[in-house]
C-alpha positions in Angstrom: -2.3 -106.5 -41.5 0.6 -104.1 -42.1 1.7 -101.7 -39.5 4.1 -98.7 -39.6 6.9 -100.6 -37.9 9.9 -100.5 -40.2 12.6 -103.0 -41.1 15.7 -101.5 -39.5 17.9 -102.3 -42.6 15.5 -100.8 -45.2 13.2 -98.1 -43.9 10.8 -98.5 -46.9 9.9 -102.0 -45.9 7.2 -102.5 -43.3 7.0 -105.4 -41.0 3.8 -107.4 -41.7 2.1 -108.9 -38.7 -0.2 -111.9 -38.8 -2.3 -113.1 -35.9 -1.5 -116.8 -35.5 -4.4 -119.2 -35.8 -4.9 -122.7 -37.1 -5.2 -121.2 -40.6 -1.7 -119.7 -40.5 0.2 -121.1 -43.4 3.6 -121.3 -41.7 2.3 -122.7 -38.5 5.1 -125.4 -38.5 7.8 -122.8 -38.8 6.3 -120.8 -35.9 6.1 -123.9 -33.8 9.7 -124.7 -34.6 10.9 -121.2 -33.7 8.9 -121.4 -30.4 10.4 -124.7 -29.5 14.0 -123.7 -30.5 13.9 -120.3 -28.7 12.8 -121.3 -25.1 13.9 -123.9 -22.7 11.5 -126.8 -22.0 10.8 -125.7 -18.5 9.9 -122.1 -19.6 7.7 -123.1 -22.5 3.9 -123.7 -22.3 3.3 -126.9 -24.3 2.4 -126.0 -27.8 -1.0 -127.7 -27.9 -1.9 -125.8 -24.7 -0.6 -122.4 -25.7 -2.4 -122.8 -29.1 -5.6 -123.9 -27.4 -5.5 -120.8 -25.1 -5.2 -118.3 -27.9 -8.1 -115.9 -28.0 -9.0 -112.3 -27.4 -6.7 -112.0 -24.3 -4.0 -114.4 -25.4 -2.5 -113.6 -28.7 0.4 -114.9 -30.8 1.7 -113.0 -33.8 4.0 -113.9 -36.6 6.2 -111.1 -38.0 7.4 -110.9 -41.6 9.8 -108.7 -43.6 8.1 -108.9 -47.0 7.5 -112.7 -47.3 10.3 -113.7 -44.9 9.2 -114.9 -41.5 11.4 -113.1 -38.9 9.8 -113.7 -35.5 7.0 -114.3 -33.1 5.4 -112.8 -30.0 2.9 -114.1 -27.4 1.0 -111.7 -25.1 -1.6 -112.1 -22.4 -3.8 -109.2 -21.5 -5.2 -108.9 -18.0 -7.1 -105.8 -17.0 -4.8 -102.9 -17.8 -1.6 -105.0 -18.1 -0.2 -106.9 -21.1 2.3 -109.6 -20.3 4.9 -110.3 -23.0 5.5 -114.0 -22.4 7.5 -114.8 -25.5 9.4 -112.9 -28.1 11.7 -114.7 -30.6 13.5 -113.8 -33.8 14.8 -116.4 -36.3 18.3 -117.3 -35.3 19.9 -116.3 -38.7 18.2 -112.9 -38.5 19.2 -111.9 -35.0 21.3 -108.8 -34.3 19.8 -107.0 -37.3 17.2 -105.0 -35.3 14.2 -107.2 -35.9 13.7 -107.8 -32.2 13.6 -104.0 -31.6 11.2 -103.5 -34.5 8.9 -106.2 -33.2 9.0 -104.6 -29.7 8.1 -101.3 -31.3 5.1 -102.9 -33.0 4.0 -104.6 -29.7 4.3 -101.4 -27.7 2.4 -99.5 -30.4 -0.4 -102.1 -30.4 -0.6 -102.2 -26.6 -0.1 -98.5 -26.0 -3.2 -98.5 -23.7 -1.7 -101.1 -21.4 1.2 -101.4 -19.1 3.5 -104.0 -20.7 5.4 -106.3 -18.4 8.1 -108.9 -18.9 9.9 -111.1 -16.5 13.6 -112.0 -17.1 16.0 -114.0 -15.1 17.7 -111.7 -12.5 21.1 -110.5 -13.7 23.7 -111.8 -11.2 27.4 -112.3 -11.9 27.2 -115.8 -10.3 24.8 -117.0 -13.0 26.2 -119.5 -15.5 24.6 -117.4 -18.3 25.4 -114.0 -16.9 26.4 -112.4 -20.2 23.2 -113.7 -21.8 21.0 -112.3 -19.0 22.8 -109.0 -19.1 22.4 -108.8 -22.9 18.7 -109.6 -22.6 18.1 -107.0 -19.9 20.0 -104.3 -21.8 18.0 -105.1 -25.0 14.7 -104.5 -23.1 16.0 -101.4 -21.4 17.2 -100.0 -24.7 13.7 -100.6 -26.2 11.6 -98.6 -23.7 11.3 -100.9 -20.7 12.3 -99.9 -17.2 13.0 -101.8 -14.0 10.0 -102.0 -11.7 11.9 -102.7 -8.5 10.0 -106.0 -8.2 11.4 -109.5 -8.4 10.1 -112.9 -7.6 11.3 -116.5 -7.0 9.5 -119.2 -8.8 10.5 -122.8 -9.7 14.0 -122.4 -8.4 14.6 -119.2 -10.6 14.9 -115.6 -9.5 13.2 -113.2 -11.9 12.9 -109.5 -12.1 10.1 -107.5 -13.8 10.6 -104.8 -16.4 7.7 -102.8 -17.7 6.9 -100.2 -20.4 4.0 -97.7 -20.4 4.0 -97.5 -16.6 5.2 -99.5 -13.7 3.6 -102.8 -12.6 3.5 -103.5 -8.9 4.0 -106.9 -7.3 0.3 -107.1 -6.5 -0.7 -106.4 -10.1 1.8 -109.0 -11.4 0.7 -111.6 -8.9 -2.9 -111.1 -10.0 -1.9 -111.4 -13.6 0.1 -114.7 -13.2 -2.6 -116.3 -11.1 -5.0 -115.6 -14.0 -2.5 -116.7 -16.6 -0.9 -119.8 -15.0 -3.6 -120.7 -12.4 -2.9 -121.9 -8.9 0.5 -123.2 -9.8 1.7 -119.6 -9.7 0.5 -119.1 -6.1 4.0 -120.4 -5.0 5.8 -117.3 -6.4 7.6 -115.4 -3.7 7.8 -111.7 -4.4 10.5 -109.3 -3.2 11.7 -105.8 -3.7 15.0 -105.4 -5.7 
């Protein structure tokens, strides 16, 4: 399907979106980008994420013409959509594709509050600049701080959302549905 989300470098070109399935021609490329873009401990194993895809769990591939530019993975729970993964091909980063993909996601999910979790930005973090850049990217693209954070698996996260604020209770309900009882150990806090 084509949507009216434009390539930032050439406004006449539309990003083409394909819902990922076992029939997706470039499945190996999508898998490679997924593995390369996220640390092992933050990635759902490919076979599992692929097996979970369905009406509420969706993965999309994004193309500029015939060129694969990125992927997204969302999970819908009640009136909230969780953006679990967003990645752009390494050689195509910093060209506006991430922003264009987010624009497409927010358009598709306009009836939902969209939430992401990012590592809390603290100057003590080894990857402070990366965290700050990531947070600013989302803030620049329509997300807002929720004032909610949580601690899970030795990492502090903060929540950002678009299309309305997500509360700690709503997010806890969402992650319990998405991750199962393993998520019951998340400790929430106000930021």
